[in-house]
C-alpha positions in Angstrom: -22.0 1.2 -11.7 -22.0 0.5 -7.8 -20.2 2.1 -5.0 -18.3 0.6 -2.5 -16.8 0.5 1.3 -13.2 1.2 2.4 -11.3 0.8 5.2 -9.0 4.3 5.3 -7.8 4.7 8.9 -8.1 4.0 12.8 -9.9 6.2 15.0 -6.9 6.7 16.9 -4.9 7.1 14.0 -6.8 10.9 13.1 -8.0 12.3 16.1 -10.0 16.2 16.4 -8.5 18.4 13.8 -6.2 16.5 12.0 -6.2 16.6 8.8 -4.7 12.6 6.6 -3.5 12.4 3.1 -4.4 9.2 2.0 -5.5 6.3 -0.6 -8.2 4.2 -0.7 -9.6 1.7 -4.4 -6.7 4.2 -5.7 -7.5 7.1 -5.0 -6.1 9.8 -2.7 -8.5 11.3 0.4 -8.3 13.9 2.5 -9.4 12.8 5.6 -9.8 15.4 8.0 -12.1 14.8 12.1 -14.0 18.7 13.0 -15.6 18.7 16.6 -15.3 14.5 15.9 -16.9 14.0 13.2 -14.8 11.9 9.8 -14.8 13.9 7.1 -13.8 12.4 3.4 -12.5 14.5 0.3 -10.9 13.9 -3.5 -6.8 14.8 -2.1 -6.4 15.9 -5.2 -6.6 20.2 -4.6 -8.3 21.2 -8.4 -6.3 23.8 -8.7 -2.6 22.5 -9.5 -3.4 19.2 -7.7 -1.7 20.1 -4.2 -2.3 17.4 -1.6 -4.8 19.0 0.9 -4.3 15.3 3.3 -1.7 17.0 3.5 -2.7 21.2 4.5 -3.6 23.2 7.5 -6.7 22.5 9.1 -9.0 24.8 10.8 -12.0 24.3 11.7 -14.1 23.0 9.8 -11.3 24.3 6.8 -8.4 22.5 4.8 -5.6 25.1 3.3 -3.8 23.7 -0.1 -0.5 23.7 0.9 0.3 24.9 -2.6 -1.1 28.2 -3.4 -3.2 28.3 0.1 -6.9 27.8 -1.9 -9.0 27.0 0.8 -11.8 24.1 1.1 -14.5 23.4 3.9 -14.1 19.4 4.3 -18.0 19.1 6.0 -19.4 20.4 2.4 -16.6 20.8 0.0 -17.3 23.9 -1.4 -14.6 26.5 -1.9 -14.3 29.4 0.6 -14.7 32.8 -2.1 -15.6 30.9 -5.5 -18.7 28.4 -6.2 -16.1 26.2 -6.4 -17.9 22.4 -5.4 -14.6 19.9 -4.1 -15.2 16.2 -4.5 -16.7 15.0 -0.6 -17.8 11.2 0.1 -19.9 9.1 2.4 -18.0 8.1 6.0 -19.0 5.4 8.0 -17.3 4.4 12.1 -17.6 0.1 11.9 -16.1 0.0 15.5 -13.2 1.7 15.6 -12.5 1.7 11.1 -13.2 5.0 10.1 -14.8 3.9 6.3 -15.1 5.9 2.8 -17.9 5.2 0.6 -17.1 5.3 -2.7 -17.5 4.8 -6.5 -16.5 1.7 -8.2 -14.0 2.2 -10.9 -15.8 1.3 -14.0 -13.9 -2.5 -15.5 
């Protein structure tokens, strides 16, 4: 199984202090911009499936809009438990924000 890069958004679509819900390769991704740097994590809250990309971003912490669970977007750590949420590598190609996702097994 290999990993591949997928375009999530354009730089102008995700300004500083923004979190977005996007889909790439069939996965829901929460894309956040903190201090001009982009972070991507699994967009589904492991608590009860809430949409993290539709949550509130405060600094580097996103709050799930359904039940208030909070995650640091820089490393996926839950703010009050040892839970580690899935994050993905991000890079810029010109003005495209790209995310590295594992390919699904065939």
